C-alpha positions in Angstrom: -36.5 22.2 -55.4 -34.2 24.8 -53.5 -36.6 24.5 -50.6 -36.0 20.7 -50.5 -32.3 21.4 -50.6 -32.3 23.8 -47.7 -34.1 21.3 -45.6 -31.7 18.8 -46.4 -28.7 20.8 -45.6 -30.3 21.7 -42.5 -30.9 18.3 -41.4 -27.4 17.1 -42.0 -26.1 20.1 -40.1 -28.3 19.2 -37.0 -27.3 15.6 -37.1 -23.5 16.6 -37.4 -24.5 18.9 -34.3 -26.0 16.2 -32.4 -23.2 13.8 -32.8 -20.5 16.2 -32.0 -22.5 16.9 -28.7 -22.8 13.2 -27.9 -19.0 12.6 -28.6 -18.1 15.7 -26.1 -20.1 14.1 -23.2 -19.5 10.6 -24.0 -18.6 8.7 -20.8 -15.1 8.2 -20.0 -13.7 4.8 -19.8 -10.9 3.5 -17.4 -8.6 3.7 -20.3 -9.4 7.5 -20.7 -8.7 8.2 -17.2 -5.6 10.3 -16.8 -2.8 7.5 -16.2 -0.8 8.0 -13.0 2.8 8.6 -13.0 5.3 6.2 -11.8 5.9 7.9 -8.5 1.9 8.6 -8.0 1.6 4.8 -8.2 4.6 4.1 -5.8 2.9 6.7 -3.2 -0.3 5.1 -3.7 0.9 1.7 -2.7 2.9 3.1 0.4 -0.1 5.4 1.4 -2.6 2.8 0.7 -3.6 2.5 4.5 -2.6 6.3 5.2 -4.1 9.4 4.8 -3.4 13.0 6.7 -4.2 10.6 9.7 -5.8 7.1 9.8 -6.9 4.5 12.4 -7.4 0.8 12.0 -8.0 -2.5 13.4 -6.5 -5.9 11.8 -5.6 -9.3 12.5 -2.2 -10.6 11.7 -2.0 -14.6 11.2 1.5 -15.9 10.8 1.9 -19.2 9.4 5.1 -21.2 9.4 6.5 -24.8 9.1 6.2 -25.4 12.9 3.6 -23.0 14.2 0.7 -20.9 13.5 -0.7 -18.0 15.5 -3.0 -14.7 15.1 -2.3 -11.2 16.6 -4.7 -8.6 16.8 -3.6 -5.1 16.0 -4.5 -1.5 16.5 -2.8 1.1 14.3 -2.5 4.8 13.8 -0.7 6.8 11.5 -0.4 10.8 10.9 1.4 11.9 7.7 4.2 10.1 6.3 6.7 9.9 9.1 4.3 9.2 12.5 2.8 5.6 13.2 1.8 3.2 15.8 1.2 -0.3 16.0 0.0 -2.0 19.1 -1.0 -5.3 19.8 -4.2 -6.0 21.6 -4.2 -9.8 21.8 -3.3 -12.7 22.5 -2.5 -11.9 26.2 1.0 -12.9 26.0 1.8 -10.2 23.8 -0.8 -7.8 24.7 0.6 -4.2 24.8 3.7 -4.8 22.8 4.1 -1.9 20.6 6.2 -0.1 17.8 6.4 3.7 17.2 8.0 5.8 14.4 8.1 9.5 14.9 10.3 11.3 12.3 13.4 9.4 12.1 13.2 7.2 15.3 11.7 3.8 15.6 11.1 2.4 19.1 9.7 -1.1 20.5 8.0 -1.2 23.7 8.1 -4.6 25.7 5.8 -4.5 28.3 6.7 -7.7 30.1 10.1 -6.1 31.1 8.5 -2.4 30.8 11.2 -1.6 28.4 11.6 1.0 25.3 14.2 -0.2 23.1 15.3 2.1 20.2 15.7 0.3 17.0 18.9 1.0 14.9 18.6 1.2 11.2 20.1 -2.1 10.8 17.2 -3.7 12.7 14.5 -2.3 10.0 14.8 -5.3 7.8 14.3 -7.7 10.6 11.4 -9.7 11.2 8.3 -8.1 12.9 6.8 -10.5 16.0 8.0 -13.3 14.0 6.1 -12.6 11.0 7.2 -12.5 7.2 6.8 -8.3 7.4 9.8 -6.4 8.6 9.7 -3.5 11.0 10.2 -1.4 7.9 7.1 -2.8 6.6 5.0 -1.7 9.5 6.4 1.7 10.2 7.2 2.6 6.6 10.6 4.2 7.2 11.7 4.1 3.8 9.4 4.9 0.6 9.8 3.6 -2.7 9.3 6.9 -4.5 12.5 8.6 -2.0 14.8 5.7 -1.7 14.5 3.9 -5.6 14.9 5.2 -9.2 11.9 4.0 -11.2 10.0 3.6 -14.5 7.3 2.0 -16.0 8.5 -1.2 -17.5 5.1 -2.7 -18.8 1.6 -1.7 -19.4 -1.1 -3.9 -21.0 -3.1 -6.6 -20.6 -1.8 -9.7 -18.7 -4.0 -12.7 -17.6 -7.2 -11.2 -18.8 -6.3 -7.8 -16.8 -5.1 -4.3 -17.9 -1.8 -3.9 -15.8 0.9 -1.4 -15.2 4.2 -2.4 -13.9 6.9 0.0 -12.0 10.4 -1.5 -11.8 12.7 0.1 -9.0 16.0 0.1 -8.2 17.6 1.4 -5.0 19.8 4.9 -5.0 23.4 4.2 -4.5 22.9 6.0 -0.9 19.3 4.2 0.1 19.5 2.4 3.2 17.4 -0.3 1.8 18.3 -4.2 1.6 16.6 -4.7 -1.9 18.3 -4.8 -5.0 15.0 -4.3 -6.9 11.3 -4.1 -6.3 8.5 -4.6 -8.8 5.1 -3.1 -8.1 2.2 -4.5 -10.3 -1.0 -2.4 -10.2 -4.4 -2.5 -12.2 -4.9 0.4 -14.7 -8.5 0.7 -14.1 -8.1 2.0 -10.3 -4.5 1.7 -9.8 -4.9 -0.6 -6.8 -1.8 -2.9 -6.4 -2.1 -6.4 -7.1 1.0 -7.2 -5.9 4.9 -6.3 -4.7 7.9 -8.4 -5.5 11.1 -7.7 -3.7 14.4 -9.1 -5.0 17.8 -9.6 -3.2 21.2 -8.0 -4.1 21.9 -10.5 -6.7 18.3 -9.7 -8.3 16.6 -13.1 -7.1 13.1 -13.0 -5.8 13.0 -12.9 -2.2 9.1 -12.6 -1.3 5.9 -11.6 -2.7 3.4 -9.3 -1.0 -0.2 -9.8 -2.5 -3.2 -7.5 -2.2 -6.5 -9.0 -2.4 -10.4 -8.9 -1.3 -11.2 -5.2 -2.3 -13.7 -3.9 -0.1 -15.1 -0.5 1.3 -13.2 0.5 4.3 -13.5 4.1 5.9 -15.0 5.5 2.8 -12.5 4.0 0.5 -12.2 1.1 -1.8 -9.0 -0.5 -0.9 -7.6 -4.2 -0.4 -8.6 -5.8 2.8 -6.0 -8.6 3.0 -2.4 -8.4 2.6 -0.3 -11.3 2.5 3.7 -11.9 2.4 5.0 -15.0 1.1 8.7 -15.8 1.1 10.1 -17.3 -2.0 12.4 -20.1 -0.5 9.3 -21.2 2.0 6.0 -20.9 -0.2 4.2 -23.0 2.3 4.8 -20.1 4.9 3.0 -16.9 5.1 1.8 -13.8 7.1 -1.6 -12.4 6.1 -3.0 -9.1 7.6 -6.9 -9.1 7.5 -8.2 -5.3 7.7 -11.3 -5.0 9.7 -11.7 -1.6 10.1 -10.3 1.8 8.9 -11.2 5.3 9.7 -9.2 8.1 7.6 -8.5 11.8 8.7 -9.3 11.5 12.2 -8.3 14.0 14.9 -4.7 13.0 16.0 -2.1 15.3 18.1 1.4 15.1 17.4 1.8 14.3 21.0 0.0 10.9 20.5 3.3 9.5 18.6 5.3 10.1 21.9 7.4 7.6 24.3 5.1 8.3 26.9 1.8 7.0 24.9 4.1 4.2 23.8 4.0 2.8 27.2 0.3 3.4 28.0 
């Protein structure tokens, strides 16, 4: 009888030990992954197509009530304050480029061979007639720097586990939006959309991210669209064709001389 009890206790001990080991080595689900902070989520959106350096090819299609056109773009970036966007086609706009280096931003107009430095007041202006602004393209402002922010929703919505970060401009920030609402998936923190509200807190435009693909070794949205609230039939869609990250780029690449090449 004593031998039987010893065997029974030994079996129970081994069973508990196996269960503990299984629990300690169980696969981590998306919900168990460390949650990103609001700042990390905002930085992820701002740096979606950036790294220590990057190069990309994209097509930008602008649709308005009266016309539609597409531009082929080549883009480079280094760090958080150097970027260059150049138009490759069509021929009419070929060579037109926008450069950001530090706090300075310039446009190059090849037809008249002129370089124009953009004042801060022009950052909210349309870039090449699109629904994106100059700031959208060169990322002068950063949400984590120019806004106060907090998570205002985390949970399921329309069948997806999401997190929302609400941003309000800091008193001294040179931004035009009264509020920005960022929505991302919890499983990978890729953004779903960013909604921009005017000073009266009325929705002004929505930027949507879709068609996640492998680009440059990353899973990122390959389509980014901007739709104005007051003209829902209009849109600007950027389709990323190719991305390379962490490439060799000298600081001299982001120069006025190179802007005019």
